[in-house]
C-alpha positions in Angstrom: -0.8 -43.2 -40.2 -2.5 -42.4 -36.9 -1.0 -42.5 -33.4 -1.1 -45.9 -31.7 0.3 -47.1 -28.4 3.3 -48.8 -29.9 4.4 -45.6 -31.8 4.3 -43.3 -28.8 7.7 -41.8 -27.8 8.8 -38.7 -26.1 10.0 -35.7 -28.2 13.7 -35.7 -29.2 15.7 -34.2 -26.3 12.9 -34.6 -23.8 14.7 -37.5 -22.0 18.3 -37.9 -21.0 20.4 -40.9 -20.0 20.9 -41.2 -16.2 24.2 -39.8 -14.9 26.1 -42.8 -13.4 28.6 -41.3 -11.0 31.6 -43.0 -9.5 32.1 -45.5 -12.3 35.7 -44.9 -13.2 37.8 -42.1 -14.8 36.8 -42.9 -18.3 33.2 -41.8 -17.7 34.1 -38.2 -16.6 32.3 -38.7 -13.3 34.9 -40.9 -11.5 37.0 -40.2 -8.4 35.0 -37.2 -6.9 31.8 -38.1 -8.7 31.1 -34.6 -10.0 31.2 -33.1 -6.5 34.5 -31.2 -6.9 37.1 -31.3 -4.2 36.5 -31.0 -0.5 34.1 -28.6 1.1 30.6 -28.8 2.5 29.0 -29.8 -0.8 31.5 -32.7 -1.3 30.6 -34.4 2.0 28.3 -37.3 2.5 24.9 -36.4 4.0 25.3 -32.8 2.8 22.3 -30.5 2.8 22.2 -26.8 1.9 22.6 -24.5 4.8 19.7 -22.3 5.8 19.0 -19.1 4.0 21.3 -16.3 5.3 24.0 -18.8 6.6 27.4 -17.7 5.5 29.5 -20.7 6.5 29.9 -19.6 10.2 30.8 -16.0 9.3 28.7 -13.4 11.0 25.6 -13.2 8.7 24.8 -9.9 6.9 21.6 -9.3 8.9 23.5 -9.5 12.1 26.4 -7.3 10.9 24.3 -4.4 9.9 23.3 -1.8 12.5 19.7 -1.8 13.7 18.0 1.6 14.2 14.7 3.0 15.3 11.7 1.4 17.0 9.0 -0.8 15.5 5.8 -0.6 17.6 4.2 -4.0 17.4 0.9 -2.7 18.8 0.6 -0.1 16.0 -2.9 0.3 14.5 -3.0 1.5 10.9 -6.0 3.5 9.7 -7.1 3.5 6.1 -7.8 7.1 5.0 -10.6 8.4 2.7 -11.2 12.0 1.9 -14.5 13.7 2.3 -14.5 15.0 -1.3 -14.3 11.4 -2.6 -17.3 10.4 -0.5 -19.3 13.4 -1.6 -18.6 12.6 -5.3 -19.8 9.0 -4.9 -22.6 8.9 -2.3 -25.8 10.6 -1.3 -27.5 10.4 2.2 -26.2 7.7 4.5 -22.7 6.2 4.0 -21.8 3.0 5.9 -18.5 1.0 6.0 -20.2 -1.8 4.0 -21.1 0.7 1.2 -17.6 2.0 1.0 -16.2 -1.6 0.8 -18.7 -2.6 -1.9 -17.7 0.6 -3.9 -14.1 -0.6 -3.7 -13.0 2.4 -1.7 -11.9 0.4 1.4 -10.0 -2.9 1.2 -11.1 -5.9 3.2 -7.9 -5.9 5.3 -8.6 -2.3 6.6 -9.6 -2.7 10.2 -9.9 1.1 10.9 -11.3 3.6 8.4 -10.6 7.3 9.0 -12.3 10.1 7.1 -10.1 13.1 6.3 -11.2 16.6 5.4 -9.7 17.1 1.9 -12.1 18.1 -0.8 -15.5 19.9 -0.8 -18.7 18.5 0.7 -21.9 20.2 -0.3 -24.2 17.3 0.5 -25.8 16.4 3.8 -24.0 13.1 4.3 -24.4 10.9 7.4 -21.1 9.0 7.4 -20.4 6.0 9.6 -16.6 5.4 10.2 -14.2 4.5 13.0 -12.4 7.9 13.1 -12.9 11.5 11.7 -10.4 14.3 11.4 -11.5 17.6 12.9 -11.8 19.3 9.5 -13.9 16.4 8.1 -16.3 16.5 11.0 -16.7 20.3 10.6 -17.3 20.1 6.9 -20.0 17.4 7.4 -21.7 19.5 10.1 -21.5 22.6 7.9 -23.2 20.8 5.0 -26.0 19.6 7.3 -24.7 16.0 7.7 -23.2 14.1 10.6 -20.2 12.0 11.6 -21.2 8.8 13.3 -18.3 7.0 15.1 -18.5 3.2 14.8 -16.9 1.1 17.5 -13.7 -0.8 16.4 -14.2 -4.5 16.4 -11.3 -6.2 18.2 -10.0 -9.4 16.6 -10.8 -12.6 18.5 -8.0 -13.8 20.8 -5.8 -16.4 19.2 -5.0 -18.2 22.5 -7.4 -19.4 25.2 -6.9 -17.8 28.6 -5.3 -20.1 31.2 -7.7 -21.8 33.5 -7.3 -20.6 37.0 -6.2 -23.2 39.5 -8.7 -23.2 42.4 
């Protein structure tokens, strides 16, 4: 017999009866209605405290000592070795070519070329920064190191209008 609308039913165990709390001792959910005794979770209008809240006790993140200095203006450069570029490219190497080859991630704002590895090709490399040894190796092989200007991200806030 095929499935018809009047024979449809959920799988056994897929549905449960609703828990009717506060309906007498015989139900097992009378008196405290499954909330236990006293405390924050037993009160009316209870909601869970925010993450890290320890009931008024000094929270762990405030008890632990803080050390060091985090520079919020830090600029992080993504490094690529000259040997890697020489193995993959010939002639001119741009930032777009490095991104397409999967060598530089999209999130990398600054790309720095380091001097590790051998460079026997005359590469003309475009990047934001070069180490001293990388620039020397490129020049020795007959190539050049072209410094590209770093694009500053657009300001997130509009400047205040001057009151004149």
